[in-house]
C-alpha atoms as a printed R data frame, in Angstrom:
    type eleno elety resid chain resno       x      y       z
1   ATOM     1    CA   MET     A     1  -0.090 -0.557  -0.058
2   ATOM     2    CA   SER     A     2   0.984  3.760  -0.952
3   ATOM     3    CA   LYS     A     3   1.939  6.251   1.717
4   ATOM     4    CA   LEU     A     4  -0.208  8.773   1.931
5   ATOM     5    CA   PRO     A     5   1.415 12.191   2.056
6   ATOM     6    CA   SER     A     6   1.725 13.713   5.113
7   ATOM     7    CA   PRO     A     7  -1.571 16.113   6.614
8   ATOM     8    CA   THR     A     8  -0.865 20.000   6.334
9   ATOM     9    CA   ASN     A     9   0.398 21.025   9.647
10  ATOM    10    CA   PRO     A    10  -2.607 22.071  11.460
11  ATOM    11    CA   LYS     A    11  -0.424 25.223  13.223
12  ATOM    12    CA   ASN     A    12  -0.768 26.769   9.322
13  ATOM    13    CA   SER     A    13  -3.453 25.048   7.887
14  ATOM    14    CA   TRP     A    14  -6.018 27.657   9.855
15  ATOM    15    CA   LYS     A    15  -4.871 30.650   8.431
16  ATOM    16    CA   ARG     A    16  -5.772 29.409   4.920
17  ATOM    17    CA   TRP     A    17  -9.345 28.660   5.576
18  ATOM    18    CA   LEU     A    18  -9.879 31.852   7.899
19  ATOM    19    CA   PRO     A    19 -10.361 34.751   5.007
20  ATOM    20    CA   GLY     A    20 -13.425 32.649   3.471
21  ATOM    21    CA   LEU     A    21 -14.982 31.365   6.843
22  ATOM    22    CA   VAL     A    22 -14.804 35.043   8.372
23  ATOM    23    CA   VAL     A    23 -16.789 36.357   4.912
24  ATOM    24    CA   SER     A    24 -18.874 33.582   4.522
25  ATOM    25    CA   CYS     A    25 -20.023 33.886   7.904
26  ATOM    26    CA   ILE     A    26 -20.502 37.957   7.190
27  ATOM    27    CA   VAL     A    27 -22.547 37.253   4.571
28  ATOM    28    CA   ILE     A    28 -24.306 34.615   6.372
29  ATOM    29    CA   VAL     A    29 -24.975 37.134   9.493
30  ATOM    30    CA   VAL     A    30 -26.217 40.368   7.071
31  ATOM    31    CA   LEU     A    31 -28.888 37.667   4.891
32  ATOM    32    CA   PHE     A    32 -30.199 36.301   8.356
33  ATOM    33    CA   ARG     A    33 -30.673 40.773   9.698
34  ATOM    34    CA   LEU     A    34 -32.307 41.664   6.465
35  ATOM    35    CA   ILE     A    35 -34.743 38.715   6.023
36  ATOM    36    CA   ASP     A    36 -37.728 37.982   8.005
37  ATOM    37    CA   ILE     A    37 -37.257 34.317   9.042
38  ATOM    38    CA   ASP     A    38 -41.309 33.430   8.902
39  ATOM    39    CA   THR     A    39 -41.307 34.417   4.766
40  ATOM    40    CA   PHE     A    40 -38.330 32.667   3.830
41  ATOM    41    CA   VAL     A    41 -39.705 29.655   5.446
42  ATOM    42    CA   LEU     A    42 -43.202 30.468   3.481
43  ATOM    43    CA   ALA     A    43 -41.368 31.245   0.102
44  ATOM    44    CA   LEU     A    44 -39.537 28.461   0.599
45  ATOM    45    CA   LYS     A    45 -42.254 26.236   0.542
46  ATOM    46    CA   ARG     A    46 -43.408 27.426  -3.115
47  ATOM    47    CA   THR     A    47 -40.341 25.513  -4.577
48  ATOM    48    CA   ASN     A    48 -41.375 23.717  -7.816
49  ATOM    49    CA   TYR     A    49 -39.525 20.110  -7.051
50  ATOM    50    CA   LEU     A    50 -40.628 19.409 -11.357
51  ATOM    51    CA   TYR     A    51 -38.499 23.201 -11.760
52  ATOM    52    CA   VAL     A    52 -35.755 21.117  -9.400
53  ATOM    53    CA   PHE     A    53 -35.257 17.975 -11.095
54  ATOM    54    CA   VAL     A    54 -35.717 19.358 -14.547
55  ATOM    55    CA   ALA     A    55 -32.520 21.730 -13.214
56  ATOM    56    CA   PHE     A    56 -30.798 19.009 -12.017
57  ATOM    57    CA   CYS     A    57 -31.127 16.902 -15.590
58  ATOM    58    CA   LEU     A    58 -29.459 20.129 -17.042
59  ATOM    59    CA   MET     A    59 -26.963 20.113 -15.373
60  ATOM    60    CA   VAL     A    60 -25.418 17.191 -15.492
61  ATOM    61    CA   LEU     A    61 -25.874 18.112 -19.326
62  ATOM    62    CA   ALA     A    62 -23.540 21.523 -18.169
63  ATOM    63    CA   ASN     A    63 -21.180 19.231 -16.898
64  ATOM    64    CA   PHE     A    64 -21.524 16.705 -19.718
65  ATOM    65    CA   SER     A    65 -20.595 20.260 -21.910
66  ATOM    66    CA   ARG     A    66 -17.695 21.349 -19.556
67  ATOM    67    CA   ALA     A    67 -16.278 17.654 -20.317
68  ATOM    68    CA   ALA     A    68 -16.279 18.151 -23.995
69  ATOM    69    CA   ALA     A    69 -14.644 21.429 -23.831
70  ATOM    70    CA   TRP     A    70 -11.877 20.635 -21.259
71  ATOM    71    CA   ARG     A    71 -11.149 17.147 -24.188
72  ATOM    72    CA   GLU     A    72 -10.919 19.024 -27.219
73  ATOM    73    CA   LEU     A    73  -8.285 21.474 -25.367
74  ATOM    74    CA   LEU     A    74  -6.458 18.622 -23.992
75  ATOM    75    CA   GLY     A    75  -6.340 17.659 -27.672
76  ATOM    76    CA   ARG     A    76  -8.495 14.721 -27.558
77  ATOM    77    CA   ARG     A    77  -5.963 12.796 -25.636
78  ATOM    78    CA   ILE     A    78  -8.053 10.701 -23.222
79  ATOM    79    CA   SER     A    79 -12.012  9.537 -23.318
80  ATOM    80    CA   LEU     A    80 -14.988 11.458 -23.040
81  ATOM    81    CA   LEU     A    81 -15.798  9.445 -20.309
82  ATOM    82    CA   ASP     A    82 -12.796  9.773 -18.655
83  ATOM    83    CA   THR     A    83 -12.800 13.361 -19.161
84  ATOM    84    CA   PHE     A    84 -16.233 13.890 -17.509
85  ATOM    85    CA   ALA     A    85 -15.290 11.579 -15.152
86  ATOM    86    CA   ILE     A    86 -12.133 13.727 -13.411
87  ATOM    87    CA   VAL     A    87 -14.548 16.945 -14.510
88  ATOM    88    CA   ASN     A    88 -17.308 15.823 -11.466
89  ATOM    89    CA   GLU     A    89 -14.308 14.576  -9.668
90  ATOM    90    CA   GLY     A    90 -12.961 18.388  -9.328
91  ATOM    91    CA   TYR     A    91 -16.032 19.768  -8.917
92  ATOM    92    CA   LEU     A    92 -16.211 18.001  -5.791
93  ATOM    93    CA   LEU     A    93 -12.967 18.525  -4.767
94  ATOM    94    CA   ASN     A    94 -13.957 22.018  -4.946
95  ATOM    95    CA   GLN     A    95 -16.353 21.931  -2.214
96  ATOM    96    CA   ILE     A    96 -14.310 20.087   0.124
97  ATOM    97    CA   ILE     A    97 -11.440 22.511  -0.301
98  ATOM    98    CA   PRO     A    98 -12.020 25.662  -2.067
99  ATOM    99    CA   ARG     A    99  -9.781 26.511  -5.108
100 ATOM   100    CA   SER     A   100  -8.412 22.353  -5.070
101 ATOM   101    CA   GLY     A   101 -10.679 21.083  -8.168
102 ATOM   102    CA   GLU     A   102  -8.132 22.644 -10.626
103 ATOM   103    CA   VAL     A   103  -5.093 21.318  -8.759
104 ATOM   104    CA   GLY     A   104  -7.316 17.562  -8.468
105 ATOM   105    CA   ARG     A   105  -7.850 17.443 -12.313
106 ATOM   106    CA   ALA     A   106  -4.345 17.919 -13.412
107 ATOM   107    CA   LEU     A   107  -3.363 15.596 -10.917
108 ATOM   108    CA   LEU     A   108  -6.147 12.775 -12.011
109 ATOM   109    CA   VAL     A   109  -5.229 12.667 -15.755
110 ATOM   110    CA   ASN     A   110  -2.622 10.875 -14.998
111 ATOM   111    CA   SER     A   111  -4.387  8.405 -13.637
112 ATOM   112    CA   VAL     A   112  -5.275  7.576 -17.425
113 ATOM   113    CA   ILE     A   113  -2.193  8.860 -19.752
114 ATOM   114    CA   GLU     A   114   0.735  9.942 -18.924
115 ATOM   115    CA   LEU     A   115   0.747 13.980 -19.087
116 ATOM   116    CA   ASN     A   116   3.061 16.479 -17.491
117 ATOM   117    CA   PHE     A   117   0.867 18.281 -14.708
118 ATOM   118    CA   PHE     A   118   1.397 21.700 -16.070
119 ATOM   119    CA   GLN     A   119   0.902 20.763 -19.342
120 ATOM   120    CA   VAL     A   120  -2.605 19.414 -18.366
121 ATOM   121    CA   PHE     A   121  -3.278 22.840 -15.753
122 ATOM   122    CA   SER     A   122  -2.156 25.292 -18.569
123 ATOM   123    CA   THR     A   123  -5.611 23.642 -20.340
124 ATOM   124    CA   ILE     A   124  -7.890 24.573 -17.242
125 ATOM   125    CA   ILE     A   125  -6.450 28.291 -17.642
126 ATOM   126    CA   ILE     A   126  -7.368 28.302 -21.105
127 ATOM   127    CA   GLU     A   127  -9.901 26.941 -19.765
128 ATOM   128    CA   ARG     A   128 -11.322 29.228 -16.589
129 ATOM   129    CA   ALA     A   129  -9.828 32.310 -19.091
130 ATOM   130    CA   ILE     A   130 -12.430 31.909 -21.232
131 ATOM   131    CA   ASP     A   131 -15.358 31.126 -18.338
132 ATOM   132    CA   LEU     A   132 -14.148 34.374 -17.390
133 ATOM   133    CA   PHE     A   133 -14.479 36.214 -21.150
134 ATOM   134    CA   ILE     A   134 -18.331 34.734 -21.276
135 ATOM   135    CA   ALA     A   135 -18.865 36.117 -17.934
136 ATOM   136    CA   ALA     A   136 -17.790 39.758 -18.366
137 ATOM   137    CA   VAL     A   137 -19.137 39.593 -21.628
138 ATOM   138    CA   LEU     A   138 -22.701 38.658 -20.353
139 ATOM   139    CA   PHE     A   139 -22.591 41.392 -17.606
140 ATOM   140    CA   LEU     A   140 -21.780 43.938 -20.244
141 ATOM   141    CA   SER     A   141 -24.523 43.043 -22.489
142 ATOM   142    CA   THR     A   142 -27.085 43.254 -19.262
143 ATOM   143    CA   ILE     A   143 -25.728 45.339 -17.257
144 ATOM   144    CA   GLY     A   144 -27.480 48.717 -19.065
145 ATOM   145    CA   ASN     A   145 -30.915 47.441 -17.856
146 ATOM   146    CA   ALA     A   146 -29.706 46.851 -14.290
147 ATOM   147    CA   LEU     A   147 -27.433 49.900 -13.172
148 ATOM   148    CA   THR     A   148 -27.833 49.399  -9.552
149 ATOM   149    CA   LEU     A   149 -24.626 47.182  -9.975
150 ATOM   150    CA   ASP     A   150 -22.982 49.929 -12.536
151 ATOM   151    CA   TRP     A   151 -19.677 49.711 -10.137
152 ATOM   152    CA   ILE     A   152 -18.832 45.819 -11.411
153 ATOM   153    CA   ILE     A   153 -18.643 47.415 -15.020
154 ATOM   154    CA   PRO     A   154 -14.853 48.666 -13.949
155 ATOM   155    CA   LEU     A   155 -14.162 45.037 -13.004
156 ATOM   156    CA   ALA     A   156 -16.021 43.133 -16.424
157 ATOM   157    CA   ILE     A   157 -14.240 45.508 -18.332
158 ATOM   158    CA   THR     A   158 -10.408 44.690 -16.659
159 ATOM   159    CA   ILE     A   159 -11.031 41.108 -16.598
160 ATOM   160    CA   LEU     A   160 -12.271 41.513 -20.294
161 ATOM   161    CA   CYS     A   161  -8.637 43.161 -21.230
162 ATOM   162    CA   VAL     A   162  -6.398 40.667 -18.475
163 ATOM   163    CA   VAL     A   163  -8.009 37.688 -20.656
164 ATOM   164    CA   LEU     A   164  -7.375 39.145 -23.883
165 ATOM   165    CA   ALA     A   165  -3.397 40.554 -22.544
166 ATOM   166    CA   GLY     A   166  -2.898 36.529 -21.742
167 ATOM   167    CA   PHE     A   167  -3.715 34.817 -24.867
168 ATOM   168    CA   LEU     A   168  -1.844 37.112 -26.482
169 ATOM   169    CA   PHE     A   169   1.328 36.959 -24.446
170 ATOM   170    CA   LEU     A   170   0.359 32.874 -24.611
171 ATOM   171    CA   PHE     A   171   0.223 33.396 -28.987
172 ATOM   172    CA   TRP     A   172   3.316 35.363 -28.789
173 ATOM   173    CA   ALA     A   173   4.919 32.670 -26.023
174 ATOM   174    CA   ILE     A   174   3.834 29.353 -28.708
175 ATOM   175    CA   LYS     A   175   5.618 31.793 -31.470
176 ATOM   176    CA   LYS     A   176   8.990 32.431 -30.024
177 ATOM   177    CA   LYS     A   177   9.676 29.565 -28.098
178 ATOM   178    CA   GLU     A   178  13.278 30.299 -28.760
179 ATOM   179    CA   VAL     A   179  13.167 34.403 -27.629
180 ATOM   180    CA   VAL     A   180  10.912 32.467 -24.031
181 ATOM   181    CA   GLU     A   181  13.682 29.998 -23.412
182 ATOM   182    CA   LYS     A   182  17.144 32.468 -24.309
183 ATOM   183    CA   TRP     A   183  15.011 34.919 -21.528
184 ATOM   184    CA   SER     A   184  14.908 32.237 -18.883
185 ATOM   185    CA   LEU     A   185  18.571 30.452 -19.226
186 ATOM   186    CA   ARG     A   186  19.025 34.808 -18.697
187 ATOM   187    CA   ILE     A   187  16.745 34.477 -15.630
188 ATOM   188    CA   ASP     A   188  18.145 31.293 -13.954
189 ATOM   189    CA   GLN     A   189  21.739 32.449 -14.101
190 ATOM   190    CA   LYS     A   190  20.473 35.353 -11.596
191 ATOM   191    CA   SER     A   191  17.328 33.489 -10.089
192 ATOM   192    CA   GLY     A   192  17.788 30.198  -8.482
193 ATOM   193    CA   PHE     A   193  14.102 29.998  -7.079
194 ATOM   194    CA   PHE     A   194  13.117 30.688 -11.147
195 ATOM   195    CA   ARG     A   195  15.790 28.136 -11.926
196 ATOM   196    CA   LYS     A   196  14.524 25.935  -9.618
197 ATOM   197    CA   TYR     A   197  10.621 25.835  -9.631
198 ATOM   198    CA   ILE     A   198   9.576 28.660 -12.740
199 ATOM   199    CA   SER     A   199  11.738 27.157 -15.593
200 ATOM   200    CA   PRO     A   200  11.373 23.072 -15.609
201 ATOM   201    CA   ASN     A   201   7.439 23.813 -16.126
202 ATOM   202    CA   LEU     A   202   7.667 26.863 -18.587
203 ATOM   203    CA   LYS     A   203   7.785 24.538 -21.145
204 ATOM   204    CA   ALA     A   204   5.100 22.184 -20.147
205 ATOM   205    CA   ILE     A   205   3.046 25.387 -19.991
206 ATOM   206    CA   ILE     A   206   3.648 26.402 -23.653
207 ATOM   207    CA   ASN     A   207   2.814 22.961 -24.434
208 ATOM   208    CA   GLY     A   208  -0.046 23.070 -22.777
209 ATOM   209    CA   ALA     A   209  -1.223 26.318 -24.094
210 ATOM   210    CA   GLU     A   210  -0.352 25.222 -27.848
211 ATOM   211    CA   ILE     A   211  -3.799 24.127 -28.338
212 ATOM   212    CA   ILE     A   212  -4.875 27.519 -29.341
213 ATOM   213    CA   GLN     A   213  -2.619 27.475 -32.443
214 ATOM   214    CA   ASP     A   214  -5.044 24.722 -33.572
215 ATOM   215    CA   SER     A   215  -8.308 26.807 -34.718
216 ATOM   216    CA   LYS     A   216 -10.838 24.673 -34.690
217 ATOM   217    CA   ARG     A   217  -9.837 22.172 -31.516
218 ATOM   218    CA   ILE     A   218  -9.790 25.715 -29.652
219 ATOM   219    CA   LEU     A   219 -13.533 26.577 -31.577
220 ATOM   220    CA   LEU     A   220 -14.691 23.583 -30.476
221 ATOM   221    CA   ALA     A   221 -14.166 24.270 -27.068
222 ATOM   222    CA   VAL     A   222 -15.588 27.587 -27.161
223 ATOM   223    CA   PHE     A   223 -18.766 26.295 -28.487
224 ATOM   224    CA   TRP     A   224 -19.106 23.561 -25.484
225 ATOM   225    CA   ILE     A   225 -18.059 26.008 -23.028
226 ATOM   226    CA   MET     A   226 -20.567 28.376 -24.097
227 ATOM   227    CA   VAL     A   227 -23.095 25.307 -24.427
228 ATOM   228    CA   CYS     A   228 -22.302 25.175 -20.512
229 ATOM   229    CA   TRP     A   229 -22.907 28.358 -19.697
230 ATOM   230    CA   PHE     A   230 -26.042 28.147 -21.949
231 ATOM   231    CA   LEU     A   231 -27.250 25.138 -19.161
232 ATOM   232    CA   TRP     A   232 -26.448 27.211 -16.468
233 ATOM   233    CA   ILE     A   233 -28.418 30.012 -17.478
234 ATOM   234    CA   SER     A   234 -31.476 28.134 -18.085
235 ATOM   235    CA   ILE     A   235 -30.628 26.462 -15.249
236 ATOM   236    CA   SER     A   236 -31.039 29.750 -13.142
237 ATOM   237    CA   TYR     A   237 -34.330 30.676 -15.071
238 ATOM   238    CA   ILE     A   238 -36.278 27.594 -14.514
239 ATOM   239    CA   LEU     A   239 -35.931 27.792 -10.950
240 ATOM   240    CA   LEU     A   240 -36.376 31.617 -10.272
241 ATOM   241    CA   ALA     A   241 -39.401 31.388 -12.615
242 ATOM   242    CA   GLY     A   242 -40.720 28.312 -10.206
243 ATOM   243    CA   PHE     A   243 -40.528 31.691  -7.213
244 ATOM   244    CA   ILE     A   244 -41.343 34.364  -9.349
245 ATOM   245    CA   GLY     A   245 -42.791 33.553 -12.638
246 ATOM   246    CA   SER     A   246 -42.402 34.279 -15.912
247 ATOM   247    CA   LYS     A   247 -39.542 36.746 -16.315
248 ATOM   248    CA   PRO     A   248 -37.137 38.158 -19.553
249 ATOM   249    CA   PHE     A   249 -34.732 35.574 -19.889
250 ATOM   250    CA   TRP     A   250 -31.793 37.957 -19.403
251 ATOM   251    CA   TRP     A   251 -32.258 38.424 -15.930
252 ATOM   252    CA   ALA     A   252 -30.776 34.917 -15.608
253 ATOM   253    CA   ILE     A   253 -28.232 35.937 -17.547
254 ATOM   254    CA   PHE     A   254 -27.531 39.413 -15.760
255 ATOM   255    CA   VAL     A   255 -28.281 36.859 -12.627
256 ATOM   256    CA   GLN     A   256 -25.623 33.990 -13.990
257 ATOM   257    CA   SER     A   257 -22.674 36.345 -14.864
258 ATOM   258    CA   VAL     A   258 -23.340 38.475 -11.335
259 ATOM   259    CA   LEU     A   259 -22.890 34.694 -10.032
260 ATOM   260    CA   ALA     A   260 -19.914 34.181 -11.628
261 ATOM   261    CA   PHE     A   261 -17.475 37.362 -10.173
262 ATOM   262    CA   GLY     A   262 -19.170 36.745  -6.479
263 ATOM   263    CA   ILE     A   263 -18.069 32.601  -6.309
264 ATOM   264    CA   ALA     A   264 -14.307 33.813  -6.405
265 ATOM   265    CA   LEU     A   265 -14.263 35.552  -3.146
266 ATOM   266    CA   PRO     A   266 -12.818 33.512  -0.514
267 ATOM   267    CA   SER     A   267 -15.375 31.099   0.967
268 ATOM   268    CA   ALA     A   268 -15.604 28.580   3.346
269 ATOM   269    CA   PRO     A   269 -16.324 25.070   2.105
270 ATOM   270    CA   ALA     A   270 -18.534 24.791  -0.770
271 ATOM   271    CA   GLY     A   271 -19.104 28.770  -1.042
272 ATOM   272    CA   LEU     A   272 -21.676 28.825   1.529
273 ATOM   273    CA   GLY     A   273 -23.041 32.167   2.443
274 ATOM   274    CA   VAL     A   274 -21.145 34.104  -0.491
275 ATOM   275    CA   TYR     A   275 -23.217 32.462  -3.498
276 ATOM   276    CA   GLU     A   276 -26.104 32.868  -1.641
277 ATOM   277    CA   GLY     A   277 -25.270 36.239  -0.671
278 ATOM   278    CA   THR     A   278 -24.519 36.969  -4.770
279 ATOM   279    CA   LEU     A   279 -27.762 35.812  -5.955
280 ATOM   280    CA   VAL     A   280 -29.827 38.225  -3.642
281 ATOM   281    CA   ALA     A   281 -27.880 40.723  -4.317
282 ATOM   282    CA   ALA     A   282 -28.027 40.485  -8.270
283 ATOM   283    CA   LEU     A   283 -32.087 39.744  -7.834
284 ATOM   284    CA   THR     A   284 -32.529 43.121  -5.080
285 ATOM   285    CA   VAL     A   285 -31.429 44.980  -8.695
286 ATOM   286    CA   PHE     A   286 -35.011 43.571 -10.147
287 ATOM   287    CA   SER     A   287 -36.583 44.440  -6.513
288 ATOM   288    CA   VAL     A   288 -36.866 40.568  -5.510
289 ATOM   289    CA   GLU     A   289 -38.222 39.912  -2.124
290 ATOM   290    CA   LYS     A   290 -35.242 39.254  -0.332
291 ATOM   291    CA   GLU     A   291 -36.434 36.133   1.458
292 ATOM   292    CA   THR     A   292 -37.688 34.849  -2.026
293 ATOM   293    CA   ALA     A   293 -34.442 35.977  -3.716
294 ATOM   294    CA   LEU     A   294 -32.536 33.685  -0.875
295 ATOM   295    CA   SER     A   295 -35.477 31.165  -1.268
296 ATOM   296    CA   PHE     A   296 -34.369 30.745  -5.374
297 ATOM   297    CA   ALA     A   297 -30.399 30.996  -4.316
298 ATOM   298    CA   VAL     A   298 -31.237 28.261  -1.562
299 ATOM   299    CA   ILE     A   299 -33.132 25.532  -3.702
300 ATOM   300    CA   MET     A   300 -30.756 26.327  -6.677
301 ATOM   301    CA   HIS     A   301 -27.256 26.164  -4.585
302 ATOM   302    CA   ALA     A   302 -28.748 22.893  -3.147
303 ATOM   303    CA   VAL     A   303 -29.673 21.737  -6.886
304 ATOM   304    CA   GLN     A   304 -25.904 21.963  -7.559
305 ATOM   305    CA   LEU     A   305 -24.302 20.792  -4.439
306 ATOM   306    CA   VAL     A   306 -26.420 17.080  -5.074
307 ATOM   307    CA   THR     A   307 -25.221 16.995  -8.563
308 ATOM   308    CA   ILE     A   308 -22.268 17.353  -7.412
309 ATOM   309    CA   ALA     A   309 -22.013 15.023  -4.911
310 ATOM   310    CA   VAL     A   310 -24.121 12.440  -6.748
311 ATOM   311    CA   LEU     A   311 -21.839 12.359  -9.997
312 ATOM   312    CA   GLY     A   312 -18.656 13.004  -7.851
313 ATOM   313    CA   ILE     A   313 -19.230  9.651  -6.480
314 ATOM   314    CA   ILE     A   314 -20.169  8.106  -9.227
315 ATOM   315    CA   SER     A   315 -17.164  9.205 -11.125
316 ATOM   316    CA   LEU     A   316 -14.356  8.293  -7.979
317 ATOM   317    CA   THR     A   317 -16.167  4.558  -7.982
318 ATOM   318    CA   ILE     A   318 -16.150  3.862 -11.514
319 ATOM   319    CA   GLN     A   319 -12.294  5.195 -12.229
320 ATOM   320    CA   GLY     A   320 -11.629  3.171  -9.041
321 ATOM   321    CA   ASN     A   321 -10.370  6.269  -7.428
322 ATOM   322    CA   SER     A   322 -10.439  7.263  -3.284
323 ATOM   323    CA   LEU     A   323 -11.162 10.696  -2.152
324 ATOM   324    CA   SER     A   324  -9.236 10.565   1.148
325 ATOM   325    CA   LEU     A   325  -5.929  9.133  -1.187
326 ATOM   326    CA   LEU     A   326  -6.604 11.867  -3.825
327 ATOM   327    CA   LEU     A   327  -7.399 14.785  -0.836
328 ATOM   328    CA   ASN     A   328  -4.192 13.837   0.234
329 ATOM   329    CA   LYS     A   329  -2.407 14.489  -3.061
330 ATOM   330    CA   VAL     A   330  -3.761 17.936  -3.491
331 ATOM   331    CA   ILE     A   331  -3.499 19.006  -0.359
332 ATOM   332    CA   ASP     A   332   0.214 17.448  -0.547
333 ATOM   333    CA   ARG     A   333   0.062 19.654  -3.973
334 ATOM   334    CA   LEU     A   334  -1.164 22.989  -2.829
335 ATOM   335    CA   ARG     A   335   1.694 22.026   0.490
336 ATOM   336    CA   LYS     A   336   4.011 21.958  -2.169
337 ATOM   337    CA   ARG     A   337   3.049 25.048  -4.103
338 ATOM   338    CA   ARG     A   338   2.761 27.275  -0.616
339 ATOM   339    CA   SER     A   339   6.135 26.350   0.409
340 ATOM   340    CA   GLU     A   340   7.890 27.035  -3.458
341 ATOM   341    CA   ASN     A   341   6.075 30.810  -3.047
342 ATOM   342    CA   GLY     A   342   8.038 30.649   0.167
343 ATOM   343    CA   ILE     A   343   4.834 31.057   2.351
């Protein structure tokens, strides 16, 4: 039996969790100070469980389309079933240890095919960059009808610019590999840290990012990510209709784009509190009662968590992976990264 990586030092691990826990606690306290509990319970009882079932089915399809997108970025080197399973396991990890799913996915690919960790991780970075770009575009396309949150406009524009600049840099680095390698060698001579931790992985990152030169693959990846977003928006629209009736579809587009920014904040595991608070804030723009908005947020979050738990556990079983072993590998990788950064 292989030896598990030693757990993180308990004296330091709480520091990593503290900011997220504080943010989640503050949001939860504020929410419960703003709402009337009895009205909230009554609103929650209006849940349409047929809509919940439909939302669950759409969430499964969204995960499938996400897997199809990532498979294109990986150059179709693994099967769609394996990609789907790894995506599900990554989402499950994210609910247990915030921001760990991406690391978990990069590690899990090696259980199927031999690929450099950073080469795989670069495809996940590209995937996330496309997500941010779509979220910013959707937000900017609907904010004109919801000026209450116009303060987010500079953030959305900044994200668009950063993502575009990142893609331009990747294109340049791929085209000018020799220049990048010479620059890397010069930095190696001046910095031991760069020579030990960055330089060996830089080539793998660039190799993984080369997929953006394949127009067919990148367009297919963008297509499937857009399908995923359409399904997420449809879930918001359907569940929202169960609480406040049929509303313009752009409401759901706006809500989903705001949610994408909100859940990027530090939070407790599973985004507890921050997820709900973001949705309530987005819906106040449309003068939806806070109690009704919170009921919608709780149900939507529950649908997401149940889907992730069910698909994640099934995927672990099918692939013969152990959650405890995977968690230890992810924690070990995160600890290694923090030590490399001098944290």
